[in-house]
C-alpha positions in Angstrom: 0.0 0.0 0.0 1.3 3.4 -1.0 1.7 6.0 1.8 2.3 9.6 2.5 5.0 10.5 5.1 4.5 13.8 7.0 7.3 15.5 8.8 5.8 17.0 12.0 7.6 20.1 13.3 7.8 20.7 17.0 9.1 23.7 19.0 9.9 23.4 22.7 8.1 20.1 22.7 4.9 21.5 21.2 3.8 20.4 17.8 3.2 23.2 15.3 -0.4 23.8 14.1 0.9 24.1 10.5 2.2 20.5 10.7 -1.1 19.3 12.0 -2.7 20.9 8.9 -0.3 19.0 6.7 -1.0 15.8 8.5 -4.8 16.3 8.2 -4.5 17.0 4.5 -2.4 13.9 4.0 -5.1 11.9 5.8 -7.8 13.3 3.6 -5.9 12.5 0.4 -4.8 9.0 1.6 -8.3 8.0 2.7 -9.8 8.8 -0.7 -7.0 6.9 -2.5 -6.8 3.9 -0.2 -3.3 4.9 1.0 -1.8 5.0 4.5 -0.3 7.9 6.4 2.9 7.9 8.5 4.5 10.7 10.4 8.0 11.4 11.5 9.1 13.7 14.4 12.5 14.6 15.8 13.4 16.2 19.1 14.2 15.3 22.7 11.6 14.2 25.3 8.8 14.2 22.8 7.4 10.7 23.2 4.1 12.0 24.5 3.7 14.3 21.5 4.4 11.6 19.1 1.7 9.4 20.6 -0.9 12.2 20.1 -0.4 12.3 16.3 -2.6 9.2 15.8 -5.6 11.5 16.6 -4.7 13.6 13.6 -4.5 10.8 11.1 -1.1 9.1 11.4 -1.2 5.3 11.4 2.4 5.0 12.3 4.8 7.5 13.8 8.6 7.3 13.5 10.3 9.2 16.4 13.9 10.3 16.7 14.2 11.2 20.4 17.8 12.1 21.1 19.7 14.9 22.7 21.3 15.8 19.4 17.9 16.5 17.9 16.8 18.8 20.7 17.3 21.8 18.5 16.8 22.0 14.7 19.6 21.2 12.4 18.9 20.8 8.7 21.7 18.2 8.5 20.3 16.1 11.4 16.6 16.5 10.6 17.2 15.6 7.0 18.9 12.4 8.1 15.9 11.6 10.3 13.4 12.1 7.4 15.6 10.1 5.0 15.7 7.2 7.6 11.9 7.3 7.9 11.5 7.1 4.1 13.6 4.0 4.1 11.2 2.5 6.6 7.9 3.2 4.8 8.9 4.0 1.1 6.4 6.9 0.8 5.1 8.2 -2.5 5.4 11.7 -1.0 6.7 13.6 2.0 4.6 16.5 3.3 5.8 19.2 5.6 4.5 22.7 6.5 5.9 25.7 4.5 7.2 27.3 7.6 10.7 28.8 7.8 11.9 25.4 9.1 10.0 23.5 6.4 11.3 25.7 3.6 14.8 25.1 4.7 14.4 21.3 5.3 12.4 20.4 2.2 15.1 21.4 -0.3 17.8 19.4 1.6 15.5 16.3 1.9 14.6 16.5 -1.8 18.2 16.8 -2.8 19.3 13.9 -0.5 16.6 11.6 -1.9 16.9 12.8 -5.5 13.2 13.7 -5.5 11.2 16.6 -6.9 9.9 19.4 -4.6 6.6 21.2 -4.8 6.8 24.3 -2.6 4.2 26.4 -0.9 1.2 24.7 -2.3 -2.4 25.8 -1.6 -4.3 22.9 -3.1 -3.6 19.1 -3.5 -5.3 16.2 -5.3 -4.5 12.6 -5.9 -5.5 11.1 -9.3 -4.5 7.6 -10.2 -1.5 7.7 -8.0 -0.3 11.1 -9.3 -0.1 14.0 -6.9 -1.2 17.3 -8.4 -0.5 20.6 -6.6 -1.6 24.2 -7.1 0.5 27.1 -6.0 0.3 30.9 -6.6 2.8 32.4 -9.1 3.6 35.9 -10.5 2.8 37.6 -7.2 -0.5 35.8 -6.9 -1.8 36.9 -10.3 -2.0 33.3 -11.5 -1.9 29.7 -10.3 0.4 27.0 -11.5 -0.7 23.4 -11.5 2.1 21.0 -11.0 2.5 17.3 -10.6 5.1 14.8 -9.5 4.8 12.8 -12.7 4.1 9.7 -10.6 7.5 10.1 -8.9 8.2 10.5 -5.2 7.9 14.2 -4.2 8.6 16.5 -1.3 5.7 18.9 -0.8 5.4 21.9 1.5 1.9 23.2 2.4 1.2 26.8 3.0 0.1 27.4 6.7 -3.5 28.3 7.4 -4.8 27.1 4.0 -5.6 23.4 4.9 -7.9 22.6 7.8 -6.5 20.7 10.8 -9.0 18.1 11.9 -8.8 15.3 14.4 -10.0 11.9 13.2 -9.5 9.8 16.3 -7.5 6.6 16.5 -4.1 5.6 17.8 -0.8 5.3 16.0 1.9 2.7 16.2 5.1 4.2 17.5 8.5 3.1 16.1 11.7 4.6 17.4 14.4 5.4 14.8 17.4 4.0 16.7 20.0 4.3 14.0 19.9 7.7 12.3 23.2 7.9 10.4 25.7 10.7 10.3 27.2 13.2 12.7 25.7 16.6 13.0 28.6 18.9 12.2 26.8 22.2 12.9 25.1 22.1 16.3 22.7 24.7 17.7 23.7 25.2 21.3 21.1 27.8 22.3 18.2 29.8 20.9 17.7 33.2 22.3 14.1 34.3 22.1 13.3 38.0 22.1 11.5 39.1 25.3 7.8 39.7 24.8 8.0 38.1 21.3 4.7 38.5 19.4 2.8 36.0 17.4 4.4 35.0 14.0 2.4 36.5 11.2 3.2 33.5 9.0 1.1 31.1 11.1 -1.4 33.4 12.8 -5.1 32.9 12.2 -5.9 36.6 12.6 -3.6 39.5 11.6 -3.9 43.2 12.1 -1.5 45.1 9.8 -0.4 48.7 9.8 0.7 50.7 6.8 2.0 54.2 6.0 -1.4 55.5 6.9 -0.6 55.1 10.6 1.8 58.1 10.2 4.5 57.0 12.7 5.9 54.2 14.7 4.3 55.4 17.9 0.9 54.7 16.4 1.6 51.0 16.1 0.3 50.9 19.7 -3.2 51.3 18.3 -2.6 48.3 15.9 -1.2 46.3 18.8 -4.2 47.1 21.0 -6.6 45.8 18.4 -4.4 42.7 17.7 -4.2 41.9 21.4 -8.0 42.0 21.8 -8.4 39.7 18.8 -5.6 37.3 19.7 -4.0 38.4 16.5 -0.5 38.9 15.1 0.8 42.3 14.2 1.7 42.8 10.5 3.3 45.6 8.6 3.7 46.8 5.0 7.2 47.0 3.4 7.0 50.9 3.6 6.8 51.0 7.4 9.5 48.3 7.8 11.8 50.2 5.4 11.1 53.4 7.5 12.3 51.6 10.6 8.9 51.8 12.4 8.8 48.0 13.1 11.0 45.0 12.7 11.2 43.1 9.4 9.7 39.9 11.1 6.3 41.6 10.9 6.5 42.4 7.2 3.8 40.9 5.0 4.3 40.7 1.3 6.4 39.4 -1.5 9.6 40.4 0.2 8.3 39.6 3.7 6.0 36.7 4.7 3.2 35.2 2.8 0.2 34.7 5.0 -3.2 33.1 4.7 -5.1 33.9 7.9 -8.8 33.5 8.5 -9.1 37.3 9.1 -6.8 40.0 7.8 -7.3 43.6 8.9 -5.3 46.2 6.9 -5.1 49.6 8.5 -3.7 52.4 6.4 -2.3 50.0 3.9 -2.6 51.2 0.3 -2.2 47.7 -1.2 0.9 47.7 -3.5 1.1 44.6 -5.6 4.0 43.3 -3.5 1.8 43.5 -0.4 -1.2 41.9 -2.1 0.9 39.0 -3.2 1.6 38.2 0.4 -2.0 38.3 1.8 -4.6 38.0 -1.0 -5.2 34.4 -0.1 -6.6 35.4 3.3 -10.1 34.1 3.9 -11.6 37.4 5.0 -10.0 40.7 4.3 -11.0 44.0 6.0 -9.5 47.2 4.6 -9.5 50.6 6.4 -8.2 53.5 4.3 -9.2 57.1 3.7 -8.4 56.8 0.0 -11.4 55.2 -1.7 -9.2 54.4 -4.7 -6.6 52.4 -2.7 -5.8 49.1 -4.5 -6.4 47.2 -1.2 -10.1 47.6 -1.7 -10.0 45.5 -4.9 -9.2 42.4 -2.8 -11.1 43.3 0.4 -14.2 41.5 1.4 -15.2 44.5 3.6 -13.9 48.0 3.1 -14.2 51.1 5.3 -13.3 54.4 3.7 -12.4 56.8 6.5 -9.8 57.9 9.1 -8.3 54.9 10.8 -7.6 57.0 13.9 -11.4 57.2 14.3 -12.3 53.8 13.0 -9.8 51.6 14.8 -10.5 53.0 18.3 -14.2 52.5 17.6 -13.5 48.8 16.7 -11.4 48.4 19.8 -14.3 49.7 21.9 -16.8 47.4 20.2 -14.6 44.3 20.6 -14.1 45.1 24.3 -17.9 45.3 24.7 -18.4 42.0 23.0 -15.7 40.3 25.1 -17.3 41.8 28.3 -20.7 40.4 27.3 -19.3 36.9 26.5 
């Protein structure tokens, strides 16, 4: 029986939501095709997390639980995935198109001599051939690609595929003999104090553009984001101006996002920005310029002064939360 192998990313012992989305999509495709689903996870002290993956669709989970895998190393993790492929001979390897997944997928594909379909937003299985759809030309068109019946590494864009539990338990198999020595070792990861949600994986994003007039006014964006449990995004113009760190930038030269809700405050909607967020499920635009390009992709548009509209939104959200 053919199978799909899913690499499950974990951070500090917690599985990433984007990986559960990839695992759920693998289960949906495999069920329709009569295939099986396996998962592979690497880390240290993660046995309990590995056992939980059966509920998300994995029939078998390969686990590399060693001190040397406590922190990500593309060299070491690629060896783990390659070892898992030798165990189950998958037709495809899925992983989330996170920063880690983008780095790891190319190395795994090269080591295996497979093709790589990156940042896909739709998948289908037809007669054993995997077909993928991904945005191209800054989101102006979509390319349909397939693996030509050959094994393929696929990265799935976060927040596009639904993560759904299916129940069930997985068989756990330890990968005892992962070959190779990790030459570059990550000794420590220093996290920024008060680090905010990553826009690449957030389900709700509130973004500020040049219309907020200055870095001090990002406090208004953050207030709304905090109430909504959202990440704070930014356009390239405000990042280039030094108003906020590049990690918040949404767009072709920043991060591509697909949240359930995207609120653009004072963002004009340059094509580079639209390329990074136009796949959002619901887009709300606030801009005093009725001709701003952002309104062409918005589901809901408010023409007006954001310094009046955003405080009003904050007040209404507070009322709703107080009533809940």
